[in-house]
C-alpha positions as CSV (number, residue, x, y, z in Angstrom):
1,M,240.7,-16.4,79.5
2,T,238.0,-13.7,81.0
3,L,238.6,-9.8,79.8
4,F,240.2,-8.0,82.1
5,R,237.6,-5.5,83.6
6,R,238.2,-2.3,85.2
7,T,235.9,0.3,86.5
8,T,238.4,3.1,86.2
9,T,240.4,4.2,83.0
10,P,243.7,2.1,82.9
11,R,246.9,4.4,83.1
12,R,247.5,4.4,79.3
13,W,244.2,6.1,78.6
14,R,244.2,9.0,81.2
15,R,246.2,11.5,79.9
16,P,246.0,10.5,76.1
17,L,241.9,10.7,76.4
18,G,241.9,14.3,77.0
19,V,244.2,14.9,73.9
20,A,242.0,12.9,71.8
21,V,238.6,14.2,72.7
22,A,240.3,17.8,72.3
23,A,241.3,17.0,68.9
24,T,237.9,15.8,67.9
25,L,235.4,18.7,69.1
26,A,235.9,20.6,66.2
27,M,234.3,17.9,64.0
28,P,230.5,18.2,63.1
29,L,229.8,14.7,65.1
30,V,226.8,13.1,66.4
31,T,227.4,11.9,69.6
32,I,225.8,11.9,73.4
33,A,225.9,10.1,76.7
34,A,224.1,7.2,77.6
35,P,220.5,8.2,76.9
36,E,218.0,7.7,79.3
37,T,214.6,9.6,80.0
38,A,215.2,13.1,79.6
39,T,213.7,15.6,82.3
40,A,214.2,18.6,80.2
41,A,212.0,22.0,80.2
42,P,208.9,22.1,78.0
43,P,209.2,23.3,74.6
44,R,209.8,26.7,73.7
45,Q,208.0,29.4,71.9
46,V,210.1,30.5,68.7
47,P,210.2,33.4,66.9
48,C,209.0,32.1,63.6
49,G,206.4,34.4,61.9
50,Q,202.9,32.8,62.1
51,V,203.8,29.6,64.0
52,E,202.9,29.6,67.7
53,L,203.8,27.3,70.4
54,A,200.5,25.9,71.3
55,P,199.9,26.0,75.3
56,V,198.2,23.3,77.4
57,L,194.8,24.2,78.1
58,K,194.1,23.5,81.8
59,T,190.7,21.8,80.5
60,D,192.6,19.4,78.4
61,V,193.7,16.5,80.6
62,T,194.6,13.0,80.1
63,D,192.3,10.1,79.6
64,T,192.7,9.3,83.6
65,G,192.0,13.0,84.1
66,Q,195.5,13.8,85.0
67,P,197.0,17.2,83.9
68,I,199.3,17.0,80.8
69,Q,202.9,17.2,81.4
70,Q,205.0,18.0,78.7
71,K,208.6,16.5,78.5
72,A,211.2,16.2,76.0
73,D,212.2,12.5,74.5
74,R,215.1,10.8,76.2
75,R,217.7,12.6,74.3
76,G,216.4,16.0,75.8
77,V,215.2,17.0,72.5
78,Y,211.7,18.1,71.0
79,V,210.3,17.4,67.3
80,P,208.4,20.3,65.9
81,I,204.7,19.0,65.1
82,I,202.9,22.2,63.0
83,M,199.3,22.3,62.7
84,V,198.0,23.8,59.7
85,P,194.0,24.7,59.4
86,D,191.6,24.7,57.0
87,Y,190.3,27.4,54.7
88,H,189.6,29.9,57.5
89,G,193.0,29.9,58.6
90,R,192.2,29.6,62.5
91,A,194.6,27.5,64.5
92,K,195.3,29.3,67.4
93,H,194.8,26.9,70.5
94,D,193.2,28.7,73.4
95,D,189.9,28.3,75.9
96,S,187.8,29.5,73.0
97,R,188.4,26.2,71.3
98,T,187.8,28.0,68.1
99,G,191.1,26.6,66.7
100,D,190.8,23.9,63.9
101,F,192.4,21.6,66.4
102,S,191.1,22.5,69.9
103,H,187.9,21.3,70.2
104,P,187.6,18.2,72.3
105,I,187.7,14.8,71.0
106,D,184.1,13.7,71.5
107,M,183.1,11.6,68.2
108,G,183.5,8.1,66.9
109,A,184.1,6.5,63.7
110,G,184.4,2.8,63.1
111,G,183.6,2.2,66.7
112,P,181.9,3.8,69.6
113,A,182.5,7.6,70.5
114,P,184.4,8.4,73.9
115,A,182.3,8.0,76.8
116,A,183.1,11.6,77.8
117,P,185.1,13.9,75.7
118,R,188.6,13.5,75.7
119,A,191.5,16.0,75.4
120,S,191.7,18.2,72.1
121,L,194.1,16.6,69.1
122,I,196.8,19.2,70.2
123,G,196.0,17.9,73.7
124,Q,196.6,14.4,72.8
125,L,199.8,15.2,71.2
126,Q,201.2,17.2,73.9
127,Q,201.3,14.0,75.8
128,I,203.9,12.3,73.6
129,P,207.4,12.4,75.2
130,G,209.5,14.7,72.8
131,A,206.5,16.3,70.7
132,A,206.5,20.4,70.5
133,V,203.0,21.3,69.1
134,Y,203.2,24.6,67.3
135,T,199.9,26.4,65.3
136,F,200.4,28.1,62.0
137,D,197.6,30.7,62.0
138,Y,196.7,32.3,58.7
139,R,193.3,33.9,58.8
140,A,194.7,37.1,57.4
141,S,194.9,35.6,54.2
142,A,191.9,33.0,54.8
143,G,190.0,32.1,51.4
144,N,193.0,33.2,49.2
145,W,195.0,30.4,46.9
146,V,197.7,28.9,48.6
147,D,200.5,30.7,46.9
148,D,199.2,34.2,49.1
149,P,202.5,35.2,51.0
150,G,200.7,34.6,54.1
151,I,200.0,31.1,53.3
152,G,202.0,28.5,51.5
153,P,205.2,31.0,51.5
154,A,204.8,31.7,55.1
155,L,204.4,28.2,56.0
156,G,207.7,27.3,54.2
157,D,209.3,30.3,55.9
158,A,207.9,28.7,59.2
159,I,209.1,25.2,58.6
160,D,212.5,26.4,57.9
161,C,212.9,28.5,60.9
162,V,211.2,26.0,63.5
163,T,213.5,22.9,62.0
164,S,216.5,25.3,62.2
165,A,215.5,26.2,65.9
166,L,215.1,22.9,67.1
167,G,217.4,20.8,65.1
168,Q,214.6,18.4,64.2
169,K,212.6,17.6,61.0
170,A,209.2,18.6,61.5
171,I,205.6,17.0,61.1
172,L,203.0,18.4,59.4
173,I,199.2,17.9,60.4
174,T,196.8,19.5,58.3
175,H,193.2,19.7,57.7
176,G,191.2,20.8,54.5
177,V,193.2,23.4,52.1
178,G,195.9,23.3,54.9
179,G,196.6,20.4,52.9
180,L,197.3,22.4,49.9
181,A,199.3,24.9,51.8
182,A,201.5,22.2,52.9
183,R,202.1,20.8,49.6
184,W,203.0,24.2,48.3
185,A,205.4,24.7,51.2
186,V,207.0,21.3,51.2
187,G,207.0,20.2,47.4
188,G,209.4,22.8,46.1
189,Q,207.0,25.2,44.5
190,V,209.7,27.9,44.6
191,E,212.6,26.3,42.7
192,G,215.2,24.8,45.0
193,R,213.0,25.1,47.9
194,D,212.2,21.6,48.3
195,R,211.4,20.8,51.9
196,G,211.6,17.2,51.9
197,S,215.0,17.1,53.9
198,Q,213.2,19.3,56.5
199,V,209.8,17.4,56.8
200,T,209.1,13.8,57.3
201,T,205.2,13.2,57.7
202,V,202.3,15.1,56.6
203,I,199.1,13.8,58.1
204,G,196.0,15.3,56.4
205,Y,192.2,15.5,57.4
206,G,190.3,16.0,54.4
207,S,192.7,17.5,52.4
208,P,191.7,17.8,48.6
209,Q,194.9,17.0,46.9
210,T,193.0,16.8,43.6
211,G,190.8,19.7,44.0
212,S,187.8,20.3,46.1
213,Q,184.3,19.0,44.7
214,L,182.2,22.0,46.7
215,A,184.5,24.2,44.4
216,E,183.3,22.7,41.6
217,L,179.8,24.1,42.1
218,L,180.1,27.1,39.7
219,N,180.6,24.2,37.0
220,T,177.5,23.5,34.9
221,G,176.5,20.3,33.7
222,V,175.1,17.0,35.1
223,G,175.4,14.6,32.3
224,A,178.4,12.3,33.7
225,T,178.4,10.3,36.9
226,A,181.0,12.3,38.3
227,S,178.9,15.3,38.1
228,E,176.0,13.4,40.5
229,P,178.0,14.2,43.6
230,R,177.8,18.0,42.5
231,T,174.3,17.9,41.9
232,V,173.3,16.6,45.2
233,L,175.7,19.1,47.0
234,R,174.0,22.1,45.3
235,L,170.5,20.7,46.5
236,L,172.1,20.7,50.1
237,V,173.6,24.2,49.6
238,S,170.4,25.4,48.3
239,A,168.4,23.8,50.7
240,C,170.4,25.5,53.5
241,R,170.2,28.7,51.7
242,A,166.4,28.7,51.5
243,L,166.0,28.2,55.2
244,K,164.8,31.0,57.5
245,P,167.7,33.0,58.8
246,A,169.2,30.9,61.5
247,V,172.5,30.5,63.3
248,F,174.1,27.2,62.6
249,T,177.1,25.9,64.4
250,E,180.0,25.8,62.0
251,Q,180.5,22.0,61.9
252,A,176.7,21.3,61.0
253,P,176.0,21.1,57.2
254,C,174.3,24.4,57.0
255,G,177.1,26.3,59.0
256,F,180.0,25.1,56.9
257,L,178.5,24.3,53.6
258,P,177.0,27.6,52.3
259,V,180.0,29.4,53.9
260,Q,182.9,27.5,52.2
261,A,180.7,27.5,49.0
262,G,180.8,31.3,49.0
263,A,184.3,31.6,49.7
264,F,185.0,29.1,46.8
265,A,182.6,31.4,44.8
266,R,184.7,34.6,45.0
267,A,187.2,36.0,43.0
268,G,190.3,33.5,42.8
269,G,188.3,30.7,44.3
270,E,188.1,28.9,40.9
271,A,191.8,27.9,41.8
272,F,190.5,25.1,44.2
273,R,188.9,23.2,41.6
274,G,190.9,20.2,40.6
275,Q,191.5,21.2,36.9
276,S,192.7,24.8,37.4
277,P,195.9,25.7,36.3
278,Q,196.7,26.7,39.8
279,H,196.2,23.4,41.1
280,L,197.8,21.5,38.2
281,A,201.1,23.7,39.1
282,L,201.1,22.2,42.6
283,R,204.0,20.1,43.2
284,P,203.7,16.6,44.8
285,Y,205.1,15.9,48.0
286,P,208.8,14.7,47.8
287,N,209.2,10.9,47.9
288,T,211.3,11.2,51.2
289,V,207.8,12.4,53.1
290,R,205.6,10.1,54.4
291,V,201.7,10.9,53.6
292,H,199.0,10.0,55.7
293,A,195.2,10.5,55.4
294,F,191.7,10.4,57.2
295,A,188.8,11.1,55.3
296,G,184.9,11.5,55.9
297,D,183.0,9.1,53.7
298,V,179.4,10.0,53.2
299,V,177.5,8.0,50.7
300,V,173.5,9.2,49.7
301,N,171.2,6.8,48.4
302,A,168.9,8.5,46.1
303,T,166.7,5.6,44.9
304,N,163.1,7.2,45.9
305,L,164.0,10.7,44.8
306,G,162.1,11.9,41.8
307,W,161.2,15.4,40.8
308,F,158.3,15.6,38.1
309,G,158.2,11.8,38.1
310,L,161.7,11.6,36.8
311,K,164.9,9.8,38.2
312,P,167.7,12.1,37.9
313,F,170.5,9.7,39.0
314,R,171.9,6.8,37.0
315,A,173.7,5.5,40.1
316,N,171.5,4.7,43.3
317,D,174.5,5.4,46.0
318,I,176.3,8.6,45.4
319,P,179.7,9.2,47.1
320,L,180.0,12.6,48.6
321,G,183.2,12.5,50.6
322,D,183.3,14.9,53.6
323,L,180.9,16.7,51.5
324,V,183.6,19.3,50.8
325,S,186.3,16.8,49.1
326,S,185.8,13.5,47.8
327,T,187.4,10.5,49.4
328,A,189.5,9.8,46.3
329,S,191.0,13.4,46.4
330,T,191.6,13.4,49.9
331,T,193.4,10.0,50.2
332,I,195.3,9.7,46.7
333,Q,198.9,8.4,47.3
334,A,198.4,7.9,51.1
335,L,200.9,5.5,52.9
336,S,197.8,4.8,55.4
337,Q,194.1,5.9,55.8
338,L,191.2,5.7,57.8
339,R,187.6,6.9,57.2
340,A,184.5,7.8,58.9
341,S,181.6,6.4,57.3
342,C,178.3,7.5,57.2
343,R,175.3,6.5,54.9
344,F,171.9,8.2,54.3
345,T,168.8,8.2,52.1
346,L,167.7,11.1,50.3
347,D,164.1,11.7,49.1
348,A,162.0,14.5,48.0
349,F,158.7,15.5,49.7
350,G,155.7,17.4,48.4
351,T,153.4,16.0,45.5
352,P,154.4,13.6,42.6
353,A,154.1,16.6,40.3
354,Q,156.4,19.2,42.3
355,S,158.8,18.4,45.1
356,A,158.7,21.3,48.1
357,G,161.9,20.0,49.5
358,I,164.4,17.1,50.4
359,R,164.8,15.0,53.4
360,L,168.0,13.2,54.7
361,A,167.7,9.9,56.9
362,E,170.8,8.3,58.5
363,I,170.9,4.4,57.8
364,G,171.1,2.7,60.8
365,A,170.6,5.6,63.1
366,Q,167.8,6.0,65.5
367,G,164.4,7.5,64.3
368,A,163.5,8.0,60.7
369,A,163.9,11.9,60.6
370,W,167.1,13.5,60.6
371,P,167.7,17.4,61.1
372,F,169.8,17.9,58.1
373,P,170.6,21.5,58.7
374,S,172.0,21.6,62.2
375,T,173.3,17.8,63.1
376,I,177.0,17.2,63.2
377,R,178.6,13.9,62.0
378,P,182.0,12.7,62.5
379,C,182.3,11.9,58.4
380,F,181.6,15.8,57.9
381,A,184.8,17.7,56.8
382,P,184.9,20.2,60.1
383,S,184.2,16.9,62.3
384,L,187.3,15.1,61.4
385,P,189.7,16.3,64.0
386,R,187.2,15.4,66.5
387,V,187.1,11.7,65.9
388,S,188.5,9.4,68.6
389,Q,190.1,6.7,66.0
390,F,191.9,9.2,64.1
391,A,193.6,10.8,67.1
392,D,194.6,7.4,68.4
393,R,196.2,6.5,65.1
394,I,197.9,9.8,64.7
395,R,199.2,9.5,68.3
396,E,200.4,6.0,67.3
397,L,202.2,7.3,64.2
398,L,204.1,10.2,66.0
399,T,205.0,8.3,68.7
400,N,206.4,5.7,66.8
401,E,208.4,8.1,64.7
402,I,209.7,10.3,67.6
403,R,210.6,7.2,69.3
404,N,212.5,5.9,66.0
405,R,214.5,9.3,65.9
406,Q,216.0,8.3,69.6
407,P,218.8,6.1,70.1
408,L,218.5,2.9,72.0
409,D,218.7,3.3,75.7
410,L,221.0,1.6,78.0
411,R,218.9,-1.3,78.6
412,E,218.3,-1.9,75.1
413,L,222.0,-1.7,74.4
414,E,222.7,-4.3,76.9
415,S,220.4,-6.8,75.6
416,L,221.6,-6.6,72.0
417,A,221.8,-9.4,69.3
418,V,225.4,-10.1,68.8
419,P,227.0,-11.9,65.9
420,S,229.7,-14.5,66.3
421,V,232.9,-13.1,67.5
422,C,236.5,-14.6,68.8
423,G,234.8,-17.8,67.6
424,H,232.1,-17.7,70.2
425,P,228.1,-18.0,68.5
426,A,226.0,-15.4,67.9
427,G,223.9,-14.7,70.7
428,T,221.6,-12.2,72.9
429,L,223.7,-10.3,75.5
430,A,222.5,-10.2,78.9
431,G,223.7,-7.0,80.9
432,G,226.2,-6.1,78.2
433,R,227.7,-9.7,78.2
434,L,227.1,-12.8,76.1
435,P,226.1,-15.8,78.5
436,G,226.7,-19.6,77.9
437,I,230.7,-19.3,77.6
438,A,232.4,-21.5,79.7
439,P,234.7,-20.0,82.6
440,G,238.0,-20.2,81.1
441,N,237.1,-20.2,77.8
442,G,237.2,-16.4,77.1
443,E,234.2,-13.8,76.8
444,V,231.9,-11.5,74.7
445,A,231.0,-8.2,75.9
446,L,230.2,-4.5,75.3
447,A,233.4,-2.4,75.8
448,S,231.3,0.1,77.4
449,T,229.7,-2.4,79.9
450,L,233.6,-3.4,80.9
451,Y,234.6,0.3,81.0
452,P,231.6,2.5,82.0
453,D,233.6,5.3,82.3
454,R,234.4,5.5,78.6
455,F,230.9,5.0,77.3
456,Q,231.2,8.1,74.8
457,D,234.6,6.6,73.4
458,F,232.8,2.9,72.6
459,T,229.2,4.0,72.1
460,T,228.0,6.5,69.6
461,F,224.6,7.8,67.7
462,G,224.0,9.0,64.3
463,D,222.3,8.4,61.2
464,L,224.2,5.7,59.1
465,T,221.1,4.5,57.0
466,G,220.3,8.1,55.8
467,D,216.7,7.8,56.9
468,G,216.9,10.7,59.2
469,V,216.9,8.3,62.2
470,A,219.6,7.7,64.7
471,D,221.3,4.4,64.5
472,T,223.8,3.1,67.0
473,V,227.6,2.1,66.7
474,A,229.2,0.3,69.5
475,V,232.1,-1.9,70.3
476,L,232.5,-5.3,71.3
477,K,235.6,-6.9,73.2
478,C,236.0,-10.6,72.8
479,S,238.7,-13.3,73.9
480,T,239.3,-16.6,74.0
481,A,241.2,-19.3,76.3
482,A,244.3,-17.9,74.2
483,G,243.7,-14.6,75.1
484,P,242.3,-11.3,73.8
485,G,240.9,-11.1,70.3
486,A,240.5,-7.8,68.1
487,D,237.8,-5.3,68.9
488,V,234.6,-5.6,66.7
489,V,232.4,-2.6,65.7
490,V,228.8,-3.3,65.2
491,A,225.9,-1.1,64.0
492,Y,222.2,-1.1,65.0
493,D,219.2,0.7,63.5
494,S,216.6,2.4,66.2
495,G,214.7,-0.9,66.5
496,A,217.9,-2.8,67.4
497,R,218.2,-4.6,64.2
498,L,221.9,-5.6,63.3
499,L,223.0,-3.4,60.4
500,G,226.5,-5.2,60.4
501,S,229.5,-5.6,62.0
502,I,233.5,-5.4,61.0
503,N,236.1,-7.2,62.9
504,L,239.4,-4.8,63.1
505,A,241.6,-7.5,62.4
506,D,240.2,-7.9,59.0
507,V,241.1,-4.3,58.1
508,T,244.7,-4.2,59.5
509,G,245.6,-7.9,59.4
510,R,247.2,-7.4,62.7
511,P,246.3,-9.4,65.7
512,I,246.1,-6.6,67.9
513,N,243.3,-4.0,67.6
514,E,242.1,-1.9,70.4
515,I,239.4,1.0,69.6
516,Y,240.3,4.6,71.3
517,N,236.8,5.9,70.1
518,V,233.9,5.8,67.6
519,Q,232.3,8.5,66.2
520,V,229.3,9.2,63.6
521,S,229.8,12.0,61.3
522,R,227.9,13.1,57.9
523,G,226.4,9.3,57.6
524,Q,229.9,7.7,58.4
525,A,231.2,5.9,61.4
526,I,234.8,7.2,62.4
527,M,236.8,4.7,63.9
528,R,240.3,5.4,65.9
529,W,242.2,2.3,67.1
530,R,245.5,1.4,68.3
531,T,247.2,-1.9,66.4
532,T,250.6,-2.8,65.6
533,E,253.1,-2.5,62.8
534,E,253.9,-6.3,62.5
535,P,252.1,-9.3,63.5
536,S,255.2,-10.3,65.6
537,T,256.0,-7.2,66.8
538,V,253.2,-6.2,69.4
539,E,254.9,-3.3,70.9
540,T,255.4,-1.4,67.8
541,V,252.3,1.0,68.3
542,V,250.6,2.2,65.0
543,D,247.5,4.2,65.5
544,A,244.7,3.6,62.7
545,E,241.8,5.3,61.5
546,A,239.0,4.6,58.8
547,S,235.4,5.3,58.0
548,F,232.8,2.9,57.7
549,T,229.4,3.4,55.9
550,F,226.3,1.3,55.7
551,D,225.4,-0.6,52.6
552,S,221.7,-2.1,52.4
553,N,223.3,-4.8,50.4
554,L,226.8,-5.3,52.1
555,G,225.9,-4.0,55.6
556,L,229.2,-1.9,57.1
557,R,232.1,-1.4,54.8
558,A,235.5,-0.3,55.6
559,G,236.8,2.8,53.8
560,A,240.2,3.7,53.3
561,L,242.7,3.1,56.1
562,K,245.0,5.6,57.7
563,S,247.6,5.0,59.7
564,F,249.7,7.1,62.3
565,N,253.3,6.0,63.5
566,V,255.8,8.0,65.8
567,T,257.8,9.0,62.5
568,G,255.0,11.8,62.1
569,P,255.8,13.5,65.6
570,V,259.3,12.9,65.7
571,G,259.8,14.7,62.2
572,K,257.6,17.7,63.7
573,L,259.6,17.9,67.0
574,L,262.8,18.0,64.8
575,E,261.4,20.6,62.7
576,K,260.8,22.9,65.4
577,I,264.1,22.2,67.3
578,R,266.2,22.8,63.7
579,A,264.2,26.3,64.0
580,G,265.0,26.9,67.7
581,R,261.4,27.1,68.8
582,S,260.2,26.0,72.3
583,G,256.9,27.4,72.2
584,A,253.3,25.7,73.3
585,E,253.3,23.6,70.1
586,V,256.4,21.9,70.5
587,R,256.1,21.6,74.2
588,K,253.1,19.1,73.3
589,L,255.9,17.0,71.8
590,A,258.7,17.2,74.8
591,P,259.2,18.6,78.0
592,P,261.3,21.9,78.3
593,E,264.2,20.7,79.3
594,I,264.6,18.2,76.3
595,I,263.8,21.0,73.9
596,S,266.4,22.9,75.4
597,A,269.2,20.2,75.1
598,M,268.1,19.1,71.8
599,I,268.1,22.7,70.4
600,A,271.7,23.3,72.1
601,A,272.9,20.2,70.5
602,H,271.6,20.8,67.2
603,R,273.3,24.3,67.2
604,Q,276.7,22.5,67.5
605,T,276.3,19.4,65.6
606,P,273.3,19.8,63.1
607,F,270.8,16.7,63.1
608,G,270.1,14.6,60.1
609,E,267.2,12.2,59.7
610,A,265.4,10.2,62.5
611,T,264.7,6.4,62.0
612,C,262.6,5.0,64.6
613,Y,262.8,1.3,66.2
614,G,260.1,-0.7,68.5
615,P,261.6,-1.6,72.0
616,S,261.7,-5.1,70.9
617,T,264.5,-4.2,68.2
618,A,266.4,-2.0,70.6
619,P,269.0,-2.8,70.2
620,N,269.5,-5.5,67.6
621,S,270.7,-6.2,64.0
622,N,268.3,-3.6,62.9
623,W,270.1,-0.5,64.2
624,P,273.2,0.6,62.3
625,E,276.7,-0.8,63.6
626,Q,277.6,2.8,64.9
627,A,274.5,3.0,66.9
628,L,275.1,-0.4,68.4
629,D,278.3,1.1,69.3
630,D,276.9,4.2,70.7
631,F,274.0,2.6,72.6
632,D,275.4,-0.8,73.8
633,D,272.9,-2.7,75.6
634,W,270.0,0.2,75.3
635,P,267.9,0.3,77.3
636,P,269.1,0.0,80.8
637,Q,267.0,-2.8,82.8
638,D,266.5,-0.1,85.5
639,G,262.7,-0.2,85.6
640,L,262.2,3.3,84.4
641,Q,260.5,4.2,81.2
642,H,262.8,5.1,78.9
643,G,260.7,5.2,75.8
644,D,258.0,2.8,73.7
645,R,260.0,3.7,70.5
646,F,263.7,4.8,70.2
647,C,264.4,7.1,67.4
648,L,268.2,7.2,66.1
649,I,268.8,11.0,65.1
650,A,271.9,10.7,62.3
651,L,274.9,13.0,63.3
652,P,277.2,14.6,60.6
653,D,280.4,12.4,62.0
654,G,278.4,9.2,61.6
655,H,277.2,8.8,65.0
656,Y,273.7,8.8,66.4
657,A,271.6,10.9,68.9
658,L,268.7,8.7,70.6
659,L,265.4,10.0,71.4
660,G,263.0,7.8,73.6
661,M,259.1,8.4,72.5
662,V,256.0,7.5,74.5
663,H,252.7,6.9,73.0
664,T,250.4,9.0,74.7
665,G,247.2,8.6,72.9
666,F,245.7,8.5,69.4
667,S,248.6,9.6,67.0
668,T,250.2,11.5,69.8
669,W,253.6,11.1,71.1
670,R,256.0,12.5,73.7
671,A,259.8,12.7,74.0
672,V,260.6,11.2,77.8
673,E,264.5,11.0,76.9
674,F,267.1,12.2,74.9
675,R,271.1,11.3,74.7
676,L,274.0,11.5,72.6
677,P,276.9,8.9,72.6
678,E,279.0,8.3,75.4
679,R,282.0,10.4,73.7
680,R,279.3,13.3,73.7
681,S,279.2,13.8,77.6
682,T,280.3,16.7,79.3
683,P,282.6,16.5,82.5
684,G,280.8,17.4,85.6
685,G,277.4,16.6,83.9
686,G,277.1,20.3,82.8
687,G,277.6,21.6,79.4
688,L,274.8,21.0,76.8
689,F,272.8,18.4,78.4
690,P,271.8,19.2,82.0
691,G,271.1,16.1,83.9
692,G,273.6,13.9,81.9
693,N,276.1,12.5,84.5
694,D,280.1,12.1,83.8
695,D,280.4,9.4,86.5
696,D,277.8,7.5,84.8
697,D,279.0,4.6,82.3
698,G,276.0,5.3,79.9
699,P,275.7,7.9,77.3
700,G,275.1,11.6,78.1
701,G,271.5,13.4,77.9
702,I,268.3,14.0,79.5
703,G,266.2,11.3,80.9
704,P,264.2,9.1,81.8
705,L,261.5,11.8,83.0
706,F,259.2,9.4,84.5
């Protein structure tokens, strides 16, 4: 048997769907239409303090020379990426290119440099669909410890504001001291302000997580191996300061070393040392935050260095990190890291009795001499955001993360791997249907493929696994040669990996189980479907609802089952009738003419309790004897709709009134017929029940209405 296919909504769904959707709009749901590539407007500026949306610079172009075009991800959503600069606090992105992440990408590490300068790091990120790049500028507080109100606290407020405005968790990219500001803001430095639920990833360029070795220059002592990098740095800083006044670019050693060392030497600069109370008080990133690191790895060989015939260092190779911070400090606890490595020799020149200066030569570089004060290398702290391989890795990390936050698209949905259902083997869908099933032996297909106009009823997206990434919940319909089987709920992660499945027949123990809709709310999938009251009584409709959660060991698990049948709406209708009400609420349960007739009947003969029966039991031995006498051979075989369920309302004299109810949607019913026993009809069809006919041999009353 092949499943019945329709491209329009079956009659029984048309009116109910409007009711069901209206009833669910008030719930906090995560549902969207079939996802396609979004063409939404560029990201928007947000009024979030020191955070500013980075513009696309005209001089930033793609690697193929095309203008950069920003676009949302296929949900129409942008993910905030916040750029946090080094100690000087400059992040503003403009044509001056003085922002920390605004210099063109023009250096290489572990590989060749680009043949021509590429777009800046910000320009690289602006090319990722769904990336909204914001800069956090704190130059007004530059040089202060990160608890300054304009640094860590301001960054925390900006994260709160931007994530709220965009409705997405943030990604932080930091440089140098900016990494400490991020730790202050994200790590819950203020009690109760852990932002692990608002930030997913932090990527640090040379962030001194265990302190800056340049800040240690005020410390004394050279007796330990750990002090040898400090001693070499002192030599380099002193050599720069001894030079005649000159203007060095701030990315050259004699441009940044004296300036940053001077900043750390100011009052409060000792906080940047690894063992300072302030640094030791910094809390780590929450476990939910992924950390990646990019580091400079300078190694200096000082074998031939000597003053007064002495050899001051016990080690020949001295690691200097990026000159500001050690490699160990910037890469600690990182999930992944890349390094830009440079290797130098350091020697003195002058006489054997007294050195007149020091000289660096890069190992492997062309030429023996190297102008230390002014030459820029990719392994130095200020140059790290200019390294091509680092930029490519960041684009890869962020492209994957933003992509993983998106649900599966329509092409992916219709080629999912599905479990065995209805006795058919597991396989992979093609165009939404399982291939390889012989004609006449049934079918397995996505419900949304069979009923494309009901895509949102059968497919929904939301986070079931708690990782902040949208998972997909869908419905499979299946059949065999014997007929349709129960609907099956399946869930997949953003990579299309099957998380689990549940056959609704296993939940209800009934053969008929047809989904109305599926939704995701607060980590739970909520299913609403139609089933039956008894296996043998398929006409007796019962609606069911259950929540489904994901367990990493057990897959999908069903929660408590709730069921709804006609007795609830009938009880509510009788309550309103007894109170004489005919307003909008009761008109949802019955048309005005039936309401009027029931109110009039109740005033003369008060209604008792109602008992409802399915059409296949109307009338039969399940009915009371008096009801069988009152409504013999009911319902009439006239081709009209008399009801899906018949409810007998007890009357004081032992007789019964009959109410025909039609199932109109999930847990919703509506009266289509109301009748009293034949003896209660009134001559001429008038009296209490307009629509009754004294010439009719049947009972008096109203209906059928359609």
